[in-house]
C-alpha positions as a Markdown table, in Angstrom:
| # | Residue | x | y | z |
|---|---|---|---|---|
| 1 | Met | -24.8 | -4.8 | 29.3 |
| 2 | Ile | -23.8 | -7.3 | 26.5 |
| 3 | Phe | -26.7 | -9.0 | 24.8 |
| 4 | Glu | -26.6 | -12.7 | 23.8 |
| 5 | His | -26.6 | -11.9 | 20.1 |
| 6 | Glu | -23.8 | -9.3 | 20.2 |
| 7 | Ile | -20.4 | -9.9 | 18.7 |
| 8 | Pro | -17.1 | -8.1 | 19.6 |
| 9 | Ser | -16.2 | -5.0 | 17.7 |
| 10 | Gly | -13.9 | -5.8 | 14.9 |
| 11 | Ser | -15.0 | -9.4 | 14.5 |
| 12 | Arg | -16.6 | -10.7 | 11.3 |
| 13 | Leu | -20.0 | -12.2 | 10.6 |
| 14 | Tyr | -21.1 | -13.5 | 7.1 |
| 15 | Phe | -24.4 | -15.2 | 6.3 |
| 16 | Gly | -26.6 | -15.8 | 3.3 |
| 17 | Ser | -25.4 | -14.0 | 0.2 |
| 18 | Ser | -22.2 | -12.6 | 1.9 |
| 19 | Ala | -21.2 | -16.0 | 3.0 |
| 20 | Lys | -21.7 | -17.3 | -0.5 |
| 21 | Ile | -19.6 | -14.5 | -1.9 |
| 22 | Lys | -16.8 | -15.4 | 0.6 |
| 23 | Arg | -16.9 | -19.0 | -0.4 |
| 24 | Gln | -16.8 | -18.1 | -4.2 |
| 25 | Ile | -13.8 | -15.8 | -3.7 |
| 26 | Glu | -11.9 | -18.5 | -1.8 |
| 27 | Ala | -12.8 | -21.2 | -4.3 |
| 28 | Thr | -11.6 | -19.0 | -7.2 |
| 29 | Ala | -8.4 | -18.1 | -5.4 |
| 30 | Ser | -7.7 | -21.8 | -4.6 |
| 31 | Gln | -8.2 | -22.9 | -8.2 |
| 32 | Thr | -6.2 | -20.0 | -9.6 |
| 33 | Leu | -3.2 | -20.4 | -7.3 |
| 34 | Glu | -3.1 | -24.2 | -7.8 |
| 35 | Ser | -3.1 | -23.6 | -11.5 |
| 36 | Leu | -0.1 | -21.4 | -11.0 |
| 37 | Gly | 1.8 | -24.1 | -9.2 |
| 38 | Phe | 1.1 | -23.2 | -5.6 |
| 39 | Glu | 0.4 | -25.8 | -2.9 |
| 40 | Glu | -1.9 | -25.1 | 0.1 |
| 41 | Ile | -0.8 | -24.7 | 3.7 |
| 42 | Val | -2.9 | -24.1 | 6.8 |
| 43 | Thr | -0.7 | -22.8 | 9.7 |
| 44 | Pro | -1.5 | -23.0 | 13.4 |
| 45 | Leu | -3.6 | -20.3 | 15.0 |
| 46 | Phe | -1.1 | -20.1 | 17.9 |
| 47 | Ser | 2.5 | -19.0 | 17.4 |
| 48 | Tyr | 5.7 | -18.5 | 19.4 |
| 49 | His | 7.3 | -16.1 | 17.0 |
| 50 | Gln | 4.7 | -13.6 | 15.7 |
| 51 | His | 6.6 | -10.7 | 17.4 |
| 52 | Asp | 9.4 | -11.1 | 14.8 |
| 53 | Ala | 7.1 | -9.7 | 12.2 |
| 54 | Phe | 6.1 | -6.5 | 14.0 |
| 55 | Asp | 7.9 | -3.4 | 15.1 |
| 56 | Glu | 6.0 | -3.5 | 18.4 |
| 57 | Met | 3.9 | -6.0 | 20.3 |
| 58 | Thr | 0.7 | -3.9 | 20.4 |
| 59 | Pro | -1.2 | -5.7 | 17.7 |
| 60 | Leu | -0.6 | -9.2 | 19.2 |
| 61 | Val | -3.2 | -11.0 | 21.3 |
| 62 | Arg | -1.0 | -12.8 | 23.9 |
| 63 | Leu | -1.7 | -15.8 | 26.1 |
| 64 | Asn | 0.3 | -18.8 | 27.5 |
| 65 | Asp | 0.6 | -22.5 | 26.6 |
| 66 | Ala | 0.5 | -25.4 | 29.1 |
| 67 | Ser | 4.1 | -24.9 | 30.0 |
| 68 | Asn | 3.6 | -21.1 | 30.6 |
| 69 | Asn | 5.5 | -20.1 | 27.5 |
| 70 | Glu | 4.0 | -17.0 | 25.9 |
| 71 | Val | 2.2 | -17.6 | 22.6 |
| 72 | Thr | 0.2 | -15.2 | 20.4 |
| 73 | Leu | -2.7 | -15.7 | 18.1 |
| 74 | Arg | -1.8 | -15.6 | 14.4 |
| 75 | Ala | -1.6 | -11.9 | 13.4 |
| 76 | Asp | 0.5 | -12.5 | 10.3 |
| 77 | Ser | 0.9 | -15.6 | 8.2 |
| 78 | Thr | 4.2 | -14.9 | 6.3 |
| 79 | Thr | 6.7 | -15.6 | 9.1 |
| 80 | Asp | 5.2 | -18.9 | 10.1 |
| 81 | Val | 4.7 | -20.1 | 6.6 |
| 82 | Val | 8.4 | -19.5 | 5.7 |
| 83 | Arg | 9.7 | -21.0 | 8.9 |
| 84 | Ile | 7.4 | -24.1 | 8.8 |
| 85 | Val | 8.2 | -24.8 | 5.1 |
| 86 | Thr | 11.9 | -24.3 | 5.4 |
| 87 | Lys | 12.6 | -25.7 | 8.9 |
| 88 | Arg | 9.8 | -28.1 | 9.8 |
| 89 | Leu | 8.8 | -29.6 | 6.5 |
| 90 | Gly | 12.4 | -29.2 | 5.1 |
| 91 | Arg | 13.4 | -32.1 | 3.0 |
| 92 | Ser | 9.9 | -33.7 | 3.0 |
| 93 | Thr | 8.8 | -31.2 | 0.3 |
| 94 | Glu | 10.4 | -29.6 | -2.8 |
| 95 | Ser | 7.6 | -27.1 | -3.3 |
| 96 | Lys | 8.7 | -23.4 | -3.2 |
| 97 | Lys | 5.3 | -21.9 | -3.8 |
| 98 | Trp | 2.6 | -22.0 | -1.1 |
| 99 | Phe | -0.7 | -20.4 | -0.6 |
| 100 | Tyr | -3.0 | -20.1 | 2.5 |
| 101 | Ile | -6.7 | -19.1 | 3.1 |
| 102 | Gln | -7.1 | -18.3 | 6.8 |
| 103 | Pro | -7.9 | -15.5 | 9.2 |
| 104 | Ile | -5.6 | -13.4 | 11.3 |
| 105 | Val | -6.4 | -11.8 | 14.7 |
| 106 | Thr | -5.0 | -8.6 | 16.2 |
| 107 | Phe | -5.6 | -6.8 | 19.4 |
| 108 | Ala | -8.1 | -6.2 | 20.8 |
| 109 | Thr | -10.7 | -8.2 | 18.8 |
| 110 | Lys | -10.0 | -7.4 | 15.1 |
| 111 | Glu | -10.5 | -10.4 | 12.8 |
| 112 | Gln | -9.4 | -10.4 | 9.2 |
| 113 | Tyr | -9.8 | -13.1 | 6.5 |
| 114 | Gln | -6.8 | -13.3 | 4.1 |
| 115 | Ile | -5.8 | -15.2 | 1.0 |
| 116 | Gly | -2.0 | -15.1 | 0.6 |
| 117 | Ala | 1.0 | -16.8 | -0.9 |
| 118 | Glu | 4.7 | -17.1 | -0.3 |
| 119 | Ile | 7.3 | -17.9 | -2.9 |
| 120 | Ile | 10.7 | -19.2 | -1.5 |
| 121 | Asn | 13.5 | -17.6 | -3.6 |
| 122 | Gly | 10.7 | -15.7 | -5.5 |
| 123 | Asn | 11.1 | -12.3 | -7.0 |
| 124 | Phe | 9.0 | -9.1 | -6.9 |
| 125 | Val | 7.7 | -9.2 | -10.5 |
| 126 | Glu | 6.5 | -12.8 | -10.0 |
| 127 | Val | 4.5 | -12.2 | -6.8 |
| 128 | Ala | 3.1 | -8.9 | -8.0 |
| 129 | Gln | 2.0 | -10.5 | -11.3 |
| 130 | Thr | 0.5 | -13.4 | -9.4 |
| 131 | Thr | -1.6 | -11.0 | -7.3 |
| 132 | Ala | -2.7 | -9.0 | -10.3 |
| 133 | Thr | -3.8 | -12.3 | -12.1 |
| 134 | Leu | -5.7 | -13.5 | -9.0 |
| 135 | Leu | -7.6 | -10.1 | -8.7 |
| 136 | Gln | -8.4 | -10.1 | -12.4 |
| 137 | Lys | -9.9 | -13.6 | -11.9 |
| 138 | Leu | -12.0 | -12.2 | -9.1 |
| 139 | Asp | -13.1 | -9.4 | -11.4 |
| 140 | Glu | -11.3 | -6.7 | -9.4 |
| 141 | Thr | -8.8 | -4.2 | -10.9 |
| 142 | Pro | -7.5 | -2.0 | -8.1 |
| 143 | Ile | -4.6 | 0.4 | -8.5 |
| 144 | Met | -1.2 | -1.1 | -7.8 |
| 145 | Gln | 1.1 | 1.2 | -5.9 |
| 146 | Ile | 4.8 | 0.2 | -6.1 |
| 147 | Ser | 7.4 | 1.3 | -3.5 |
| 148 | Asn | 10.9 | 0.5 | -2.3 |
| 149 | Ile | 11.4 | 0.5 | 1.5 |
| 150 | Arg | 15.2 | 1.0 | 1.0 |
| 151 | Ile | 14.4 | 4.6 | 0.0 |
| 152 | Pro | 12.9 | 5.7 | 3.3 |
| 153 | His | 15.6 | 3.8 | 5.1 |
| 154 | Leu | 18.3 | 5.7 | 3.1 |
| 155 | Leu | 16.5 | 9.0 | 3.7 |
| 156 | Asn | 16.6 | 8.3 | 7.5 |
| 157 | Glu | 20.0 | 6.7 | 7.9 |
| 158 | Lys | 22.0 | 8.8 | 5.4 |
| 159 | Tyr | 20.1 | 12.0 | 4.8 |
| 160 | Gly | 18.6 | 12.8 | 8.2 |
| 161 | Val | 14.9 | 12.5 | 7.5 |
| 162 | Ser | 13.0 | 11.3 | 10.6 |
| 163 | Leu | 11.7 | 7.8 | 10.3 |
| 164 | Glu | 8.6 | 8.7 | 12.2 |
| 165 | Val | 7.9 | 11.5 | 9.6 |
| 166 | Leu | 8.4 | 8.9 | 6.8 |
| 167 | Lys | 6.1 | 6.4 | 8.5 |
| 168 | Ser | 3.3 | 9.0 | 8.8 |
| 169 | Met | 4.0 | 10.2 | 5.2 |
| 170 | His | 4.0 | 13.8 | 6.5 |
| 171 | Ile | 4.9 | 15.4 | 3.1 |
| 172 | Glu | 5.3 | 19.0 | 4.5 |
| 173 | Gln | 7.9 | 17.8 | 7.0 |
| 174 | Ile | 9.7 | 15.7 | 4.4 |
| 175 | Met | 9.9 | 18.7 | 2.0 |
| 176 | Lys | 11.7 | 20.6 | 4.8 |
| 177 | Ala | 14.7 | 18.3 | 4.4 |
| 178 | Lys | 17.6 | 20.3 | 3.0 |
| 179 | Leu | 18.1 | 18.1 | 0.0 |
| 180 | Pro | 18.1 | 19.7 | -3.5 |
| 181 | Trp | 16.3 | 16.7 | -5.0 |
| 182 | Ile | 13.7 | 15.9 | -2.3 |
| 183 | Glu | 10.9 | 17.8 | -4.2 |
| 184 | Gln | 11.5 | 15.8 | -7.3 |
| 185 | Leu | 11.4 | 12.6 | -5.3 |
| 186 | Val | 8.1 | 13.6 | -3.7 |
| 187 | Lys | 6.6 | 14.3 | -7.1 |
| 188 | Val | 7.3 | 10.8 | -8.5 |
| 189 | His | 4.0 | 9.2 | -9.2 |
| 190 | Arg | 4.2 | 7.5 | -12.6 |
| 191 | Val | 6.6 | 5.1 | -14.2 |
| 192 | Glu | 7.4 | 7.9 | -16.8 |
| 193 | Asp | 8.6 | 10.1 | -13.9 |
| 194 | Leu | 11.5 | 7.7 | -13.5 |
| 195 | Asn | 12.8 | 8.2 | -17.1 |
| 196 | Asp | 15.4 | 10.8 | -16.0 |
| 197 | Leu | 17.1 | 10.0 | -12.7 |
| 198 | Ser | 20.1 | 12.2 | -13.1 |
| 199 | Val | 19.1 | 14.6 | -10.4 |
| 200 | Phe | 19.2 | 12.0 | -7.6 |
| 201 | Pro | 22.3 | 10.7 | -5.8 |
| 202 | Gln | 23.6 | 7.3 | -6.8 |
| 203 | Asp | 22.2 | 5.3 | -3.9 |
| 204 | Ile | 18.7 | 6.8 | -4.4 |
| 205 | Lys | 19.0 | 6.4 | -8.1 |
| 206 | Glu | 19.7 | 2.7 | -7.9 |
| 207 | Glu | 16.6 | 2.0 | -5.7 |
| 208 | Leu | 14.4 | 4.1 | -8.1 |
| 209 | Gln | 15.8 | 2.2 | -11.0 |
| 210 | Met | 14.7 | -1.1 | -9.3 |
| 211 | Ile | 11.1 | 0.3 | -9.1 |
| 212 | Lys | 11.2 | 1.4 | -12.7 |
| 213 | Glu | 12.4 | -2.0 | -14.0 |
| 214 | Ala | 9.8 | -3.9 | -11.9 |
| 215 | Ala | 6.9 | -1.7 | -12.8 |
| 216 | Ser | 7.8 | -2.0 | -16.5 |
| 217 | Ser | 7.9 | -5.8 | -16.3 |
| 218 | Ile | 4.4 | -6.2 | -14.7 |
| 219 | Glu | 1.5 | -6.7 | -17.1 |
| 220 | Tyr | -1.0 | -4.5 | -15.4 |
| 221 | Ala | -2.5 | -1.2 | -16.5 |
| 222 | Lys | -3.2 | 0.6 | -13.3 |
| 223 | Val | 0.3 | 1.2 | -11.7 |
| 224 | Val | 1.4 | 4.2 | -9.7 |
| 225 | Ile | 4.7 | 4.8 | -7.9 |
| 226 | Ser | 5.2 | 5.9 | -4.3 |
| 227 | Pro | 8.9 | 6.0 | -3.5 |
| 228 | Leu | 8.5 | 7.4 | 0.0 |
| 229 | Phe | 6.0 | 4.8 | 1.3 |
| 230 | Tyr | 7.2 | 2.9 | 4.4 |
| 231 | Ala | 5.9 | -0.7 | 4.7 |
| 232 | Lys | 5.5 | -1.4 | 8.4 |
| 233 | Met | 6.0 | -5.2 | 8.4 |
| 234 | Arg | 9.5 | -5.7 | 9.8 |
| 235 | Tyr | 10.6 | -8.4 | 7.2 |
| 236 | Tyr | 10.2 | -6.3 | 4.1 |
| 237 | Asp | 13.6 | -5.2 | 2.8 |
| 238 | Ser | 13.2 | -4.0 | -0.8 |
| 239 | Leu | 10.3 | -3.6 | -3.3 |
| 240 | Thr | 6.8 | -3.6 | -2.0 |
| 241 | Phe | 3.3 | -3.0 | -3.4 |
| 242 | Arg | -0.2 | -2.2 | -2.2 |
| 243 | Met | -3.4 | -2.4 | -4.2 |
| 244 | Phe | -6.4 | 0.0 | -3.6 |
| 245 | Glu | -10.0 | 0.1 | -4.8 |
| 246 | Asp | -11.2 | 3.7 | -3.9 |
| 247 | Asn | -10.0 | 4.0 | -0.3 |
| 248 | Ala | -10.0 | 0.3 | 0.5 |
| 249 | Leu | -6.8 | -1.6 | 0.8 |
| 250 | Ile | -7.3 | -4.8 | -1.2 |
| 251 | Ala | -3.8 | -6.4 | -1.1 |
| 252 | Thr | -0.2 | -5.9 | -0.1 |
| 253 | Gly | 3.0 | -7.7 | -0.8 |
| 254 | Gly | 6.7 | -7.6 | -1.7 |
| 255 | Thr | 10.1 | -9.2 | -1.2 |
| 256 | Tyr | 11.6 | -10.0 | 2.2 |
| 257 | Ser | 14.1 | -12.0 | 4.2 |
| 258 | Ile | 13.2 | -14.2 | 7.2 |
| 259 | Asp | 16.1 | -16.0 | 9.0 |
| 260 | Gly | 18.2 | -15.7 | 5.9 |
| 261 | Val | 15.5 | -17.0 | 3.6 |
| 262 | Glu | 14.9 | -14.7 | 0.6 |
| 263 | Ala | 11.3 | -14.8 | -0.5 |
| 264 | Ala | 8.4 | -12.9 | -2.0 |
| 265 | Gly | 4.7 | -12.9 | -1.0 |
| 266 | Phe | 1.3 | -11.2 | -0.9 |
| 267 | Ala | -1.8 | -11.0 | 1.2 |
| 268 | Leu | -5.2 | -10.3 | -0.2 |
| 269 | Phe | -7.8 | -9.0 | 2.2 |
| 270 | Thr | -10.9 | -11.2 | 1.6 |
| 271 | Asp | -13.2 | -8.9 | 3.7 |
| 272 | Glu | -12.5 | -5.9 | 1.4 |
| 273 | Cys | -13.2 | -8.0 | -1.7 |
| 274 | Ile | -16.5 | -9.1 | -0.3 |
| 275 | Ala | -17.4 | -5.5 | 0.5 |
| 276 | Ser | -16.4 | -4.4 | -3.0 |
| 277 | Lys | -18.6 | -7.1 | -4.6 |
| 278 | Ile | -21.6 | -6.3 | -2.4 |
| 279 | Ser | -21.2 | -2.5 | -3.2 |
| 280 | Lys | -21.1 | -3.2 | -6.9 |
| 281 | Gly | -24.1 | -5.5 | -6.7 |
| 282 | Lys | -22.1 | -8.6 | -7.9 |
């Protein structure tokens, strides 16, 4: 029996002080991003192309429009923002920097508030620095973990390491790969660990060098390196980052390509920021 006051598992309810915290976070984000040259966009809740962002359709909540075409509820904002800005708005705007404050919905009833931004022709350092600046304005200083998705792809395509093993970060299985340098790769955690890359083959070395240069260019104290991490969003194609406070994922981002458009973006998870402030008594 479902009572009248019950809400579905995975959905969100904010009231009183938590609703006020949410409003303050979103107001600070809006002001900060506008000061950094971003314009705001609110995309439709319904989409025809969300499946392009995911390796599988499982997270998508699907239904049909009036013409019986399949649509999904917004489960990711990046793909739609880039396509709308470059193809629908086109010549009507010259802005290359856009931010959004809106929820996403995934199967079955998971609701998640996000603050995010996309920079057309942007680069990794710019978007990672923007995210760090925003979080500092919100009085949050999570750890930034920097990765490069080309490394797990190379390990799979050229060196025979299973992609499923890499996606699950099964370190024991990864260490079984008959590669003389795999142990050194697994042990990379700090920027200083990338000072000597001579042990690695040239293709892996080039991707690690990209991580090193990016990490050294970001003005943020709490940076770690995770060269084996596999970012599961389909559009990521190079450097990515995640930001953690204890075990909570606060933000993700990186560089990507959608329909030939090169860009960089991030998503900050508002719900986790709210929980962090409540737990700290702020």
